[in-house]
N, C-alpha and C positions, 0 to 999 in steps of 0.2 A: 447711900452706898458710896464707897470710895471710888475714885477714878484715877487711872494711871496717867502719867504725864504724856504718854504717847497717844492717848485717846481724846485729843482735844477737839476733834471734829464731831461735836455732839449735835449733829443735825438730825432731823427726823428721818425715820427709816424710809418713809415714802419718797423723800427727796433722794436719799442714797440709791434706792432701787431704780427709780426713774433715770437718774444720771448714769448709773453704772451700765444699764442696758443700752442707753444711747451711746455710751462710749464703745461698747462692743460693736455696734452698728458702724460707727465712724471708723474704727480700726479696720473692719472688713472692707469698707468703701475705699480706704486708702490702698489696701492690698489689691483691690480690684481695679485700681486706677481711675476710680470715679471721683467727681467733685464731692467733697464733704459738705455738711450742712452749714455753709457759711462760716469758714474758719475765721475766728476773731470778730465775728459779727454778733448780732443780737442773740444768736443761738447759745452764746456762752461757751463756744468751743475754742480752746486755745491750743496751739501746737506745743507739744512737750519739747523742752529744750535739749533733752538728752543728757545722759550722765556718762562720763568716761569710766570705763571699767577695763583695766589692763591696757591694751593697746588699741581697743576698739571703742566705738560709740554705741550705746543702747539707750533706749528710752521706754522702759516698760512701765505703764502702757505707752504706746506711741502718741496718744492724745491725752491731754488732761482736761477734763470738763469742769466748767464752773457749775456749782449747784444752782438749780433754778431758784429765782427770786432772792438769791444771796450773792455776795461777792466772794464766797469761799469756794475752794475746789475740793474734790475728793482727795483724801490723805494718801500719800505714797510713803512707803517705808524709806525709800532712798532720799526723801526730802526732809526727814527728821534731822534736826540740827545735830543731835548726838551721833547719828549715823554718819553724817557728812564729816564731822570732826574726828571720828574714830579711825579713819583710814580704811574701813572695811570695803568701801566701794572700789578701791584700787587693788584689793587682794582677792576678792571673790570673783568667780567666773560669771559671765553674763547669765548663764542658766541658773546659777544659785541666786542671783539678784532677782530674777523673774520669779523664782520659787518663793523667795522672801516676800515679794509683793503679794503673791497669791495667799500666803498664810496671814500676812498682815491685814489684807482685805477681810478675811474671815473674822478677825478680831474686831476691827473697827466697825464693821457692819453689825456685829452683835451689840456693840455699844450703842449704835444708832437705833437698833431694834428695841433695846431696853429703854431708851429715852422715849420712844413713841408709846411703849407700854405704860410707862410712868404717866405720860400725859393722858392716856385713856383712863387710867385709874383716878388720878387727882383732879383732872379737869371735868370728866364726864361722870364716872362712877360715884365720886364723892360729892357731886353737886346736889345741894339740898333741893333746889327747884325741880331738877330732873327726877330725883328719887321720889319726891312726894307725888309726882305725876304717874308713877308706876306702881303696880301691885308687886308683891313679893314674887309671885310666879313669873311676872313679866321680867323682873330683874334677873331671876335665875335663867330664863331662856335667852335674854339678851347678852348677859355677861358670862354665863356658864361657869367654868372653872378657871377664869382668867387669873385669879389669885395664885393658883397652882402653876399656871403658865409663867407668871412673873417670878415666882420663887425659882423655878427651873432655870430661867434666863439669868437671874442674879447669880446663882451658884456657878453656872457655866461661864459667865463673863468674869467672875472673880478668879477662876482657875486660869482662864486665858490671859488675864492681866498679869497674874503671878508668873506665868511662863515667860511673858515678854520682859518682865522686870528682872528675870534671872540673867538674861544676856541680850545684847543688842541684836546679835544674830540669832534668830528664832530657831530653836532646835527642831521643833515639831509642834503641830497643833492637833493633828488627826487622832493621836492617842487620847487626848482630852475629849475630842468629839465622840469617839467610840465609847469611852467610859460614861459620859453623860447620856448618850443615846440609849445605852443599855439600862442605866439606872434611873434616869429621870424623864426622858422625853416621851414616855407613854402618855403623859398628860395631853400631848398634842392630839392624840387619837380621839379622846373623849370630846375635846373642844371642836374638832373639825366635824365629827359625826353630828354634833348638836347644831351645826350651822344651818341645817335644813329647817329646824324649828326656829332658829335665831332669825333668819330672814323672814319667815312667815309671821313671827311675832312682831317684828319691827314694822312690817307693812300694816299690821293690824293696829299697832299702837300710835304710829305717827300722825294719822288724821286728827287725833284729838287736839283741839286748839291749844290747850295749855302746854302739852308736850311739844307740839310743833313750834310754838313760840320760844320755849325754853331751849330746844335743840338749835333753832336758828341763831339765838343769842350766843350759845356756846360755840357754834361753828364759825361765827364772825369774829371771835376773839383773835388778836394778832398772833398769839402763841400757837394757834392751830394752823396758821399759814394758808388759810383758804381750803383746807382739807375737810372732807366730809366725815361724819361720825362713822359711817359704814367702812371707810377706808382704814379706820383703827380696829374695827371688829374683825376684819379679815386678816389682820397682821399675822396671827400664829400660823395659819396655813401657808401664807406667803413665805414666812420665814423658814419653816421646815423644808419647803420645796427648794427655796434658794440655798439653804445650807447644804443640801445634797449637791447642788450644782457647784457650789464653792469647793466642796471636797473633790468633786469630779475635776475641777480645774487644777487642784493641787496634784491629783493623781496623774494628770497628763504631764506634769512637769517634774515629778520626782524621778530619781534614777531607778533603773530596774534592779530587782533583786537586792533591795536595801530594806532596812527596818522601817524607814519612812514610807516606802511603798506598801509594805505589809499593813502598817497602821492605816494608811489611806484606804486600802482595799477593805479592811474590816469596818472602818467608819462608814464607807460608802454602802456596804452591804446592809449595815444596821439601819442607816437612814433610808435606804431603798425599801426595807421592810416596813418602816414606820409610815413612809409616804404611801406605800401600797395599802396598808391597813386603813389609813385616813381616807384614801380614795374609795376603797371598797366599802367602808362603813357608810360614807356619805352617799355613795351610789345606791346601796341597799335601802337606805331610808327614803331617798327621793324616788326610787323605783316603786317601792311599796305605795307611797302616797299617790304616785301617778296612776298606778293600776287601779287603786280604789276609786280615784276620780273618773277614770275612763269607764269602768264597769257600771257606774251609776248612770251613764249616758246611753248605754246600749240596750236595745230592744231586739230580742231574737224572734225571727219570724217563725222558725220551726225548731230545729235542733239547737238547744242551748249549749254554749261552750264556756266552761269555767275560765275566766280571764286571769284571776288573781292566783299566782303561783310564785313560790320563792325562787324558782329557776327561770322566771320569765321577766322580760323588760321590753319597753318600747324602743324600737329603732327609728321609725319614721312614720309620720302621719300626714295626711293632707288630701286635698280634693284634686281629682283628675276627671277628664271627660271620657265616658265610654262611648265608643262609636258602634252603632248598630245599623241593621238594615242592609239590603243588597247594595253592592258597589256599582250602581249605575250612575251615569252622569246626572240624571234627574234627581236621584236620591242624595248624591254628594252635595248638591246645592241646597238641600233642605236643612234648616236649622235643627229639625227633629232628629237628625243623625247623631247629635251630641246630647248625652244625658250625664249630668254630674253625678259622680259617686265619690265616696270618701273611704280611703284606705287606712287601716290601722295595721302596721307591720311590726310584729314583735320578733324577738330573736328565734322563735320556734313556731310562729303562727301568723297567718294573714287573715284579717277580717275585711271583707268587702261590704260596705254599708251605704245607706242612703240617708242623707240628713233629713230630719223631719221639717215640717212647714215652719215651725217656730225656731228652728235652728239649734235647739237645745238637746235633742235626742238623735240617736243614730240607729236606724233599723238594719239589722244584720241580714244581708242578702245571701252571702256565701262565705265559706271559710276553707282554709287549706293549710296543711303543715308546710312550713317554709322549705323543708327539704324536698318537697314535691312541686316546687315552682320552677318554671323555665321562662326565659324571656327571649324575644327575637326583635332585633332592631330593624325598623323600617326606614332605611336610608334612601335618599334621592328618589322620593316618591311624589314630588310635586308639592306645591304650596298647601293643598288641601290635607295632605298627609304629613305635613311638617310636624316635628316633635311627637311622632306617633311610634309606639312599640306594641308588640303583642305579648300579653302575659298568659302563659299556659299553666293551668292547674291540672297536674297529672291525675290527681285524685281529690276531688272536692268533698264537701260535707255529705254529699249523696253518693260517694264512692264511684264517681264517674269523671272522666276527663272533660274539661271545658276551657275555652279560650276567650280572652277579653282583648279587644283592640282599644288601647288607651292613648289619649292625647294629653300632653302636658302644656304648660304655658311657655316653656322655653327649652332650649337645647340642654342647658345645664340641669334643669329639673328632670328632664327625661333621663339623662345619664345617671343622675343621683338615684332615681327610682330603680333603674336597671342594676346599678351596683348594689343597692340595698336589698332588692328582691332576690337576686342571684349573685352572691358575692364571689363565687368561684370562677367568674368569667376572667379572662386574661386582661390585665390592665395594659395601658399603652406603654408605660415605663416599667422598669424592673424594680424589685424590692431591694432595699439596702443590703440584704443578706448576700446579694450577688457581688458586692464590692466593686462596682463599676465607677471609677473616678469621673468618667464623663457623663454619668447620669445627672439629670438636672436637679439642682438644689436652689432653695430660696431662703432668705432670712427675713423674719418678721420685722417690719419697721413701724407698725402701729398695732397696738394690742386689739384683739378681737374676741368678744364673748359669744360663744355658740348660741344661736337662736333656735336651732332645730336639733333633734337628737342625733342626726347623722353629721353634724358639724363638729369642728374641733376648735376649742378655745386656745388661742395662742397668745404669747406674750412677746413684747419687744425683745429682739436679739435671738429668739428661737430660730434654729436652723432646721429646715425640713427637706426631706427627699420627696420629689414630686412623682406621684403615681398616676394621676390623671389630670387633664386640664380641658376646659371647654372654651369655645370661641366667644362665649358671652360673659367671661369674667370670673370663673370659678376654678378652683384647683382642689384635688384631693392629695393630701400629703401625709407623710409619716415623720413625726418629730424624731430627730436623731437621738436625743438624750434619753428618751423613755419608750420609743416605739409606738406611741399613741397615734392613731390615724383618724382622719375625718376631712370634711370639706371646709373651705374658707374662701373669701373673696380675694381675687388677685391684687386688688388695690392695697391690701395691707402687707404685702410682701414685696421683696426686691430680689431679682435673680442674681445668683452668685456667678459672676462671669469667669473668674480665674479658675482654671483647671487645677492649679496648685492648691488653692484654698479648698476646693471641693475634695481633693485627694486627702488633704490634711484633716478635714472634718471627718472623713471616713476612717482614717487611721485612729483619730482620737475616739471616735465612736466605738471602734473595735476594741480599743484598750479598756474602755468603760464596760463594754459587754463582757470582756474577759473577766473583769473584776466581779461582775454579777454572778458568774458561773463558778467561782472558786470555792475552795473548802473553807469552812469557818475556822478550822484549827490552824492551818498553815497555808494560806493562799499562795499559789505559784502560777506563773504566767502560762506554763505548759498545760496546767489543768484547765485553764480558761479557753484554750484554743478550740476545744470541741464545740463550744456554743456558737462558733462563727462559721460552721460548715454551711454549705449551700442548702437552703431549705426548699423553696419553690417559688415560682412566680405566681402561684395560685394561693389566695388567702381570703380570709373573711375580715374586711375592714371594720366590721361592726360587731366583732366578737365581744367587745365590752363597750358600753355607752360612755360618752365623754362627760366628765365632771366639769362644770363651768369653772373656768380658771378664776382663782381669787384675785 
């Protein structure tokens, strides 16, 4: 494939993504007045020198980060020799230069993504030792329709390169994004949906000694730069998600009521649709697999409940202690007061079970529709009742009300169970729909993959609105750019201190949400305002389970 002179930064996409996200964190830290991660030190962060535009100084972005394990930096449009020699930087407004950088990043990141795809194909897929270790079905499940993904990226990149070659000042890129999203990006949906089987197949194949040795040899090659094979397999989902964010970034910067704004809105809407189909497809596959697995472990004592349903999915599961017996001092000191039970909470059903002696089966003791559940927090009741709450079944499987006094292992676990069992309880903080600039926000500084169904996978630089927090290190948050909610540990985020930064985040979130609510034919800002009306402080944080972030 040919390569444009401006796309010289042919580093791997994993490097670009890591560095770009770190750059967003460092920029926010500067605006918050916090010390950045060792400017000019081993972190590879260097202060941008700034570029004179008109009578002022700007440096978009404010920091220029060195790529990890290399001596090169992320490419900036303003640093291209042709741009600096053209005189454009003295004629364009600061806002236009920032917009040029946003569009240029979309192009250069696509070149980086294509380079990683090429390495996946040539280094892994075409390796004779690896291929001979796999059956044809294994190859199909591992690599899926990656050839179609590569063709789509190649066509897309060629059109982007052609646009940049037309003029040093980029006219637009979102019109190209929209065209390719409509015509070619459907291949992402098939690939992402297949990832459920891809991961399972890889775990099944890799223990084989021959494959394990072949994979280790391939991953240790210098051209792979210490990256794992799986980091290449998840590239397509990472890219389609990142592409939506890059278009969001452009949409924040284009002038209102212009053709470029209309193109950005249309591109964002189409990418939003594709990402949504990817997520829903992957969720549906994983949910079905999970329900089948759970049903195999259940033993019903009396009335059997069909678990597998196309409209059902798991929200949370785990062991808690049921407290029984009279509340006398003598009984409270007895260990017999506590009996372990295991809860399976689905979006529309709760199963209360007891683990079998061998730990492989669960005997169902009781069940209840989730809509018929109520919880009561037992606060300030002394050490014996620490982390205790009451779960009320208004109508259980025997059509009668019953209460369970349950004890969890920590304060955060108690709150997570209460939020999951009765999601319409009022949260400590307000929803983003209320547009409160002073509401707490955090930014992710360390990627986190959800370990439980009620958790949220978050990536570096994600900005989240905080809905709940516990004293023992957990938060429930709502990601601003897509509204997904869930729990995550406090250690992976950093609070945004500046009220101006928080207010700007909400304004940008509002503009993106306006774009999501517009007409496909001719989007207008006025048409989008209706989606931002005050909804309510009451919500179901678990209305859709979280897909583990790629």
